[in-house]
C-alpha positions as CSV (number, residue, x, y, z in Angstrom):
1,M,0.4,0.3,0.3
2,R,1.7,3.2,-1.1
3,N,0.0,7.0,-0.8
4,Y,2.1,9.1,-3.4
5,L,1.6,11.1,-6.2
6,T,-0.3,9.2,-8.4
7,S,-2.3,11.2,-11.8
8,A,-3.1,15.0,-12.9
9,A,-5.7,16.0,-15.6
10,L,-6.4,19.7,-16.9
11,A,-10.0,19.2,-19.0
12,A,-12.3,22.0,-20.7
13,A,-15.9,21.5,-21.1
14,V,-17.5,23.9,-23.9
15,A,-20.8,24.0,-24.7
16,A,-23.5,25.5,-27.3
17,G,-27.0,26.1,-28.1
18,S,-29.7,26.9,-26.4
19,G,-30.9,23.4,-25.1
20,L,-27.0,22.7,-22.9
21,P,-27.2,24.6,-19.5
22,A,-24.1,26.4,-18.0
23,P,-22.9,24.5,-15.9
24,A,-23.8,24.2,-12.3
25,H,-24.7,21.9,-9.8
26,A,-28.1,21.2,-7.9
27,A,-30.9,20.8,-9.7
28,N,-33.6,18.4,-10.7
29,W,-32.0,15.8,-13.0
30,L,-33.8,13.1,-13.4
31,V,-36.2,16.0,-15.2
32,L,-34.0,18.4,-16.6
33,T,-32.8,15.2,-19.3
34,S,-36.6,13.8,-19.0
35,A,-39.0,16.3,-20.5
36,E,-39.2,20.0,-21.5
37,S,-40.6,22.9,-19.1
38,P,-43.7,24.0,-19.8
39,E,-42.7,27.6,-19.5
40,D,-40.3,27.5,-22.5
41,P,-41.9,24.6,-25.1
42,A,-39.2,25.5,-28.2
43,A,-40.1,22.9,-31.2
44,L,-36.7,22.2,-31.5
45,K,-33.0,23.0,-28.9
46,L,-30.1,22.1,-30.7
47,F,-27.1,21.9,-28.6
48,G,-23.1,20.6,-27.9
49,F,-20.7,20.4,-25.9
50,M,-17.0,19.1,-26.3
51,Q,-13.8,18.2,-23.4
52,P,-10.2,17.9,-24.5
53,T,-8.6,17.0,-21.7
54,Y,-4.5,16.6,-21.2
55,R,-3.9,13.8,-18.5
56,Q,-1.0,12.3,-17.2
57,I,-0.3,9.2,-14.6
58,D,2.5,8.9,-13.0
59,D,3.8,6.0,-14.0
60,S,7.3,4.7,-12.9
61,D,7.1,2.1,-10.8
62,K,6.9,-1.1,-12.2
63,L,5.3,-4.5,-11.1
64,P,7.7,-6.0,-9.1
65,N,7.7,-9.5,-10.8
66,N,8.2,-8.3,-13.9
67,G,8.9,-5.3,-14.9
68,K,5.9,-4.4,-16.5
69,R,3.5,-1.3,-16.7
70,P,0.9,-2.1,-14.8
71,I,-3.2,-1.2,-16.7
72,F,-4.1,1.1,-13.2
73,N,-0.9,3.3,-14.6
74,T,-2.6,3.9,-18.2
75,L,-5.8,6.2,-19.6
76,S,-9.0,4.3,-20.9
77,P,-10.4,3.4,-22.5
78,D,-6.8,2.3,-24.8
79,R,-4.7,1.3,-22.2
80,S,-1.8,1.9,-24.2
81,T,0.0,5.5,-22.8
82,S,0.0,7.1,-19.4
83,Q,-0.2,11.1,-20.2
84,G,-1.6,12.8,-23.6
85,F,-4.3,15.2,-25.5
86,H,-7.3,13.4,-26.2
87,L,-10.5,14.5,-27.2
88,F,-12.9,12.9,-24.4
89,R,-16.1,13.4,-25.2
90,A,-17.6,15.2,-28.0
91,R,-21.2,14.9,-27.5
92,I,-24.3,16.8,-30.6
93,G,-28.0,16.3,-29.0
94,A,-31.7,18.3,-29.8
95,R,-34.4,18.5,-27.4
96,G,-38.1,19.8,-27.6
97,S,-41.2,19.6,-27.9
98,V,-43.4,17.4,-31.1
99,H,-45.7,21.1,-31.4
100,A,-44.4,24.0,-29.7
101,A,-48.5,24.6,-28.8
102,N,-48.7,21.2,-27.1
103,D,-45.6,20.4,-24.7
104,D,-47.1,17.0,-24.3
105,I,-45.0,15.4,-26.1
106,N,-41.2,15.5,-26.1
107,Y,-38.1,14.2,-27.1
108,F,-34.3,13.9,-26.9
109,F,-31.6,12.5,-29.4
110,L,-27.8,12.6,-28.7
111,A,-24.3,11.6,-30.3
112,E,-21.3,10.8,-29.0
113,F,-17.8,10.9,-30.8
114,G,-15.7,11.4,-28.3
115,D,-13.0,9.4,-27.6
116,N,-14.3,7.1,-24.6
117,G,-15.4,4.1,-23.2
118,I,-18.8,4.5,-25.2
119,T,-17.3,4.5,-28.9
120,R,-13.9,2.4,-28.2
121,L,-15.6,-0.2,-25.8
122,A,-17.4,-1.6,-28.9
123,D,-14.5,-2.5,-30.8
124,P,-11.4,-2.7,-28.5
125,G,-7.9,-1.7,-30.2
126,N,-9.3,0.3,-32.9
127,D,-7.4,3.0,-33.7
128,S,-10.4,5.0,-35.1
129,A,-13.7,5.6,-32.7
130,A,-16.7,5.5,-34.4
131,P,-19.7,7.9,-33.4
132,Q,-22.6,6.5,-31.1
133,L,-25.8,7.3,-30.6
134,T,-26.5,7.4,-26.9
135,D,-29.7,9.2,-26.7
136,A,-33.6,8.4,-28.3
137,S,-36.2,8.5,-26.6
138,I,-40.1,10.7,-26.5
139,T,-41.7,11.5,-23.2
140,L,-45.4,11.6,-22.6
141,R,-46.5,13.7,-20.2
142,H,-50.6,14.4,-21.0
143,L,-51.1,13.5,-17.2
144,A,-47.9,15.2,-15.4
145,G,-49.6,17.3,-12.7
146,G,-52.4,14.8,-12.7
147,G,-54.0,16.2,-16.0
148,S,-53.9,19.4,-15.2
149,E,-52.4,22.3,-15.8
150,D,-50.4,22.6,-12.6
151,I,-48.1,20.2,-13.5
152,W,-46.5,19.9,-9.7
153,E,-50.0,18.1,-8.5
154,P,-49.4,14.5,-8.4
155,G,-48.9,13.2,-11.7
156,V,-47.5,10.5,-13.9
157,S,-45.1,11.0,-17.3
158,L,-44.0,8.2,-19.1
159,R,-40.6,8.1,-21.3
160,L,-39.5,5.5,-23.8
161,G,-36.6,4.7,-25.6
162,Q,-33.3,5.3,-25.1
163,F,-32.1,7.4,-22.4
164,Q,-29.5,7.9,-19.0
165,W,-31.4,6.3,-16.5
166,P,-31.7,7.8,-13.0
167,L,-28.8,5.5,-11.4
168,V,-26.0,6.5,-8.9
169,D,-25.5,11.2,-8.6
170,E,-22.4,11.7,-10.4
171,G,-24.3,9.6,-13.9
172,L,-27.2,10.7,-13.7
173,R,-26.3,15.3,-13.6
174,G,-25.1,16.4,-17.4
175,I,-21.2,16.3,-18.0
176,M,-21.6,20.1,-18.4
177,A,-22.5,20.4,-15.1
178,Y,-20.1,17.2,-13.7
179,D,-17.8,18.6,-10.8
180,Y,-14.6,16.7,-11.5
181,I,-13.1,14.9,-14.5
182,N,-13.4,11.2,-13.4
183,F,-16.0,9.9,-11.6
184,S,-15.2,7.7,-8.6
185,E,-14.1,4.3,-8.5
186,V,-17.5,2.7,-6.8
187,T,-19.1,4.6,-10.0
188,R,-16.0,4.0,-12.6
189,Q,-15.9,-0.1,-11.4
190,Q,-19.2,-1.3,-10.9
191,V,-22.1,1.0,-11.7
192,L,-20.5,2.3,-14.6
193,E,-21.7,-1.0,-16.1
194,R,-19.0,-3.4,-19.0
195,Y,-21.1,-5.9,-20.7
196,V,-18.7,-8.8,-20.4
197,T,-19.0,-12.3,-22.5
198,R,-16.8,-15.0,-23.6
199,D,-15.3,-15.7,-26.9
200,K,-15.6,-19.1,-29.2
201,D,-11.3,-19.5,-27.9
202,G,-13.2,-19.3,-24.1
203,D,-11.8,-16.4,-23.6
204,N,-13.8,-13.4,-21.7
205,R,-13.8,-9.7,-24.0
206,F,-15.9,-6.8,-24.3
207,D,-19.4,-7.3,-25.6
208,G,-19.4,-3.8,-26.7
209,A,-20.0,-0.3,-25.5
210,I,-19.7,0.9,-22.2
211,S,-23.4,1.3,-20.8
212,S,-23.2,5.4,-20.0
213,F,-26.1,4.8,-17.2
214,R,-27.6,4.2,-20.1
215,D,-30.3,1.2,-21.2
216,I,-33.5,0.5,-24.1
217,G,-36.7,0.7,-21.7
218,A,-39.8,2.5,-20.7
219,M,-39.4,4.9,-17.4
220,A,-42.8,6.5,-15.6
221,F,-41.9,9.3,-12.9
222,D,-43.8,12.4,-11.8
223,E,-42.6,15.9,-10.0
224,I,-44.7,16.9,-6.4
225,K,-44.9,20.3,-4.8
226,L,-44.9,19.3,-1.3
227,S,-45.2,22.4,-0.1
228,E,-42.7,26.1,-0.2
229,H,-40.1,24.9,-0.5
230,W,-40.2,21.3,-0.2
231,E,-39.8,18.3,-3.8
232,A,-40.5,14.8,-3.7
233,T,-39.5,13.0,-7.0
234,W,-40.1,9.3,-8.3
235,A,-39.2,7.5,-11.4
236,A,-39.7,3.9,-11.8
237,G,-39.0,1.6,-14.8
238,V,-38.1,-1.3,-16.6
239,G,-35.2,-1.6,-19.1
240,N,-33.1,-4.2,-21.4
241,G,-29.9,-4.1,-19.7
242,N,-28.1,-4.7,-22.2
243,G,-26.9,-1.1,-22.5
244,I,-27.0,1.1,-25.7
245,N,-27.7,0.4,-29.3
246,R,-29.1,-3.5,-29.0
247,T,-32.0,-5.5,-28.2
248,D,-32.8,-7.6,-25.7
249,N,-30.3,-10.6,-25.3
250,D,-31.2,-12.6,-22.8
251,D,-35.2,-12.4,-21.7
252,N,-34.3,-10.2,-18.5
253,M,-35.8,-7.3,-17.9
254,D,-33.8,-4.9,-15.4
255,V,-35.7,-2.9,-12.5
256,Y,-34.8,0.4,-11.7
257,L,-36.0,2.4,-8.8
258,R,-35.3,6.4,-8.0
259,A,-36.6,8.6,-5.0
260,Q,-36.2,11.2,-4.0
261,T,-37.0,14.7,-2.2
262,A,-35.2,18.9,-2.4
263,Y,-35.9,21.4,-0.1
264,V,-35.6,24.0,-2.3
265,F,-34.1,27.9,-0.3
266,D,-35.8,30.1,-2.4
267,G,-38.8,28.0,-2.9
268,V,-40.2,25.3,-5.4
269,K,-40.4,25.9,-9.5
270,R,-39.5,24.3,-12.1
271,G,-36.0,25.6,-11.7
272,G,-33.0,24.9,-14.2
273,P,-30.0,24.1,-13.3
274,R,-28.0,26.1,-10.6
275,R,-30.8,25.7,-8.1
276,E,-29.8,26.4,-4.5
277,D,-31.2,23.1,-2.3
278,L,-29.9,19.7,0.0
279,K,-31.1,16.8,-1.4
280,L,-31.8,13.5,-0.5
281,F,-32.5,10.0,-2.7
282,A,-31.9,6.7,-2.5
283,W,-31.7,4.0,-5.9
284,A,-31.6,0.8,-7.2
285,Q,-30.6,-1.2,-10.5
286,M,-31.7,-5.3,-9.6
287,G,-31.2,-7.6,-12.7
288,E,-29.5,-11.0,-14.4
289,R,-27.3,-11.3,-16.7
290,E,-25.7,-14.9,-18.2
291,F,-22.6,-15.1,-18.0
292,D,-21.0,-18.8,-19.8
293,A,-19.0,-18.7,-16.6
294,D,-17.7,-22.2,-16.2
295,N,-16.6,-22.3,-20.4
296,N,-18.3,-24.4,-21.4
297,G,-20.4,-23.1,-24.7
298,D,-23.6,-22.8,-23.6
299,F,-25.3,-21.1,-20.7
300,T,-27.0,-23.9,-19.3
301,G,-26.7,-25.5,-15.6
302,G,-27.6,-22.4,-14.1
303,E,-25.3,-20.2,-15.6
304,T,-28.0,-16.8,-15.0
305,Y,-26.2,-13.6,-12.8
306,E,-27.5,-12.1,-10.5
307,R,-26.4,-8.0,-11.3
308,N,-28.1,-5.9,-8.4
309,R,-26.3,-1.8,-7.4
310,Y,-28.0,-0.1,-4.4
311,G,-27.2,3.9,-3.7
312,A,-28.1,5.7,-1.7
313,G,-26.7,10.1,-0.3
314,F,-27.6,14.0,-0.3
315,H,-26.5,16.6,-2.3
316,F,-26.4,20.5,-0.8
317,Y,-25.3,23.3,-2.4
318,R,-25.9,26.7,-1.5
319,Q,-23.2,29.7,-2.3
320,P,-20.4,29.1,-1.5
321,Y,-20.9,25.8,0.5
322,R,-20.9,22.1,-1.9
323,L,-20.9,18.9,0.5
324,S,-22.4,15.8,-0.9
325,G,-21.9,12.4,-0.6
326,E,-22.7,8.9,-1.6
327,F,-23.1,5.0,-0.9
328,V,-23.1,2.8,-3.1
329,W,-23.3,-1.6,-2.4
330,G,-24.2,-4.5,-4.6
331,N,-23.9,-8.4,-5.1
332,G,-23.7,-11.0,-8.3
333,M,-22.0,-9.6,-11.1
334,V,-18.9,-7.9,-10.1
335,Y,-16.5,-6.3,-12.7
336,N,-12.9,-7.7,-11.3
337,G,-10.2,-5.9,-13.6
338,T,-8.4,-7.5,-16.6
339,K,-5.7,-10.4,-17.2
340,P,-2.9,-9.8,-17.1
341,P,-2.9,-6.5,-15.8
342,V,-0.7,-4.7,-17.8
343,T,-0.7,-2.8,-21.0
344,D,3.3,-2.2,-22.1
345,P,4.8,-1.5,-25.4
346,S,6.8,-4.2,-24.6
347,T,4.7,-6.8,-24.9
348,E,2.4,-8.6,-26.6
349,N,-0.2,-7.1,-24.6
350,Q,-0.2,-3.7,-25.5
351,N,-4.0,-2.3,-25.2
352,I,-7.1,-2.4,-23.8
353,G,-7.7,-5.3,-27.4
354,D,-5.3,-7.6,-26.1
355,V,-6.5,-8.2,-22.1
356,T,-9.3,-10.3,-21.1
357,P,-11.5,-8.8,-19.0
358,Q,-12.5,-10.5,-15.6
359,M,-16.3,-10.9,-13.9
360,A,-16.2,-12.6,-10.7
361,A,-19.6,-14.0,-11.5
362,D,-21.0,-15.4,-8.5
363,A,-24.9,-13.5,-6.3
364,D,-22.5,-14.2,-3.1
365,N,-20.0,-11.7,-4.6
366,E,-20.4,-8.1,-3.1
367,F,-19.1,-4.6,-3.4
368,Y,-19.7,-2.0,-1.5
369,G,-17.9,2.1,-2.0
370,Y,-18.4,5.0,-1.3
371,Y,-16.9,9.2,-1.9
372,V,-17.3,12.6,0.2
373,E,-16.9,15.8,-1.6
374,G,-16.8,19.3,-1.0
375,A,-16.1,23.0,-2.3
376,Y,-15.9,26.0,-1.5
377,F,-16.2,29.4,-3.6
378,P,-14.3,32.4,-3.5
379,V,-15.8,33.9,-6.3
380,P,-19.5,32.6,-6.1
381,N,-20.6,30.6,-8.6
382,K,-17.5,31.2,-11.0
383,F,-14.4,29.7,-9.2
384,A,-13.8,26.5,-6.8
385,V,-11.3,24.9,-5.2
386,Q,-12.9,21.3,-4.3
387,A,-11.8,17.8,-2.7
388,R,-13.2,14.4,-2.9
389,Y,-12.4,10.6,-0.9
390,D,-13.7,8.0,-2.6
391,V,-13.0,3.8,-1.4
392,L,-14.5,1.3,-3.2
393,D,-14.0,-2.1,-1.6
394,R,-14.3,-5.1,-4.2
395,L,-15.4,-8.7,-3.9
396,S,-15.9,-7.5,0.0
397,A,-17.6,-10.8,0.4
398,T,-17.2,-13.9,-2.2
399,G,-18.8,-17.4,-2.6
400,S,-17.9,-20.1,-3.8
401,E,-15.1,-19.3,-6.6
402,Y,-13.5,-16.6,-4.9
403,D,-12.1,-16.0,-1.6
404,S,-10.8,-13.2,0.3
405,S,-7.4,-12.9,-1.3
406,N,-9.6,-11.5,-4.4
407,E,-10.5,-9.2,-2.2
408,R,-9.2,-5.6,-3.1
409,V,-9.6,-1.9,-1.3
410,F,-9.0,1.5,-3.5
411,E,-8.9,4.5,-2.1
412,T,-8.6,7.9,-4.4
413,V,-7.9,11.7,-2.8
414,T,-9.3,14.3,-5.9
415,L,-7.7,17.5,-4.8
416,G,-9.5,20.2,-8.0
417,L,-10.1,23.6,-9.5
418,Q,-13.2,24.1,-11.1
419,Y,-13.7,28.0,-13.3
420,W,-16.2,28.5,-14.9
421,N,-16.8,31.2,-18.2
422,H,-20.4,31.8,-18.0
423,P,-20.9,34.1,-22.0
424,V,-19.0,31.3,-23.4
425,K,-20.6,28.1,-21.5
426,S,-17.5,26.3,-20.4
427,Q,-15.7,25.3,-17.3
428,W,-12.3,24.6,-17.1
429,Q,-11.1,22.3,-14.4
430,L,-7.7,20.6,-12.8
431,N,-7.7,17.7,-11.1
432,Y,-4.8,16.0,-9.3
433,R,-5.0,12.4,-7.5
434,I,-3.2,11.0,-5.2
435,R,-5.1,6.9,-5.5
436,N,-3.8,3.6,-3.6
437,L,-4.6,0.3,-3.6
438,D,-4.6,-2.4,-1.1
439,A,-4.8,-6.6,-0.8
440,P,-5.9,-6.8,2.8
441,H,-5.9,-11.2,2.3
442,N,-3.1,-10.8,-1.1
443,P,1.0,-10.6,-0.2
444,G,1.6,-11.2,-3.6
445,A,-1.6,-8.9,-5.2
446,E,-0.7,-6.2,-2.4
447,T,3.0,-5.7,-3.9
448,A,1.8,-5.2,-7.5
449,G,-0.3,-1.9,-6.0
450,D,3.1,-0.5,-4.5
451,A,3.4,-0.2,-8.1
452,M,-0.2,2.3,-8.8
453,G,0.8,5.6,-9.8
């Protein structure tokens, strides 16, 4: 185990168009991403943003047993280098009401052109990023407000298609409003789903784009005004559980649930992304995945495994302070890194396409993790000094195929600066991470963790 300088990153997110809010922190993101405001039912809003990024990880320490570069000291999505510039995200979208005079039917489209797990994991090791449609949905608001003119009365709206589901709070926020360059480790590894399958040679391989917290399905939701300052929001839905741009593959539907309440300091209103409030929330994703764990070429013998994810947390934002935290846990299909754990130019394992992803598939396999973060704004709504501490205990409990030697504990401290340039809707981020990897019951893996940069 070690606590040393690990990595630094600089990113600039620049937005364009009228349909994307300026950088901010607190909002009812479930509703903002699902439905148009009845006060502004435009027929078409074009928007987009890009996020050019420079990242560097200290990879001076190598694995002690073979002198190779560990994969955790390389940059995603290619895992072939430890530093460089790249276009992390570049998205173009359109949203609005089908008819400006009738805002009961809303639509939302978004496509990704950047260099990330959405565009690259569909074909790992490929040198080019293929654009992917990430969102294509319609929302029916006929019964919002119970069919009355007051949308704050109890009712229900229905969203259909491919869209961002209300899971971990980090993943629900708009990227232009996200406060850090990287997600916490528990979100990145265990909620942001990677699809893994076995090929004809019996080797694991990535099977499609990373989930990006999206699925194809149907979700009912509603927002309710409880009092002058309190609101409540709920959502419930079912989806394929098989990622973006493809159909269901196993006849097992995922169930999604979320409940949240917020105290809005300036009074409940339709609001935007800069709303100051205190939010409490909980969510769940429950489903099953087929996986050829015994490597016999078929899915007989009960090779359907649970994949359950749960979370609960809070988010406080009122200038000049921000404070948030979330606890996430789950069981069943647990993403377990890659084998071998190296990508090095001197070996045959030179990038993500040359290594084997590992999936710990057992209903008794468990993990948990959390993050706590905060910020102070010396210049309100413009410049922030912030810090986050996050932990992931991967395989904290195991089934018959795994034991305590497989447990890994990731700890990360992220220090950051954030600057908003409102006239051009841009956000500048500087992050400095200090990472730590511990294998509490495996001395051999513990020495490998010492190489984490």
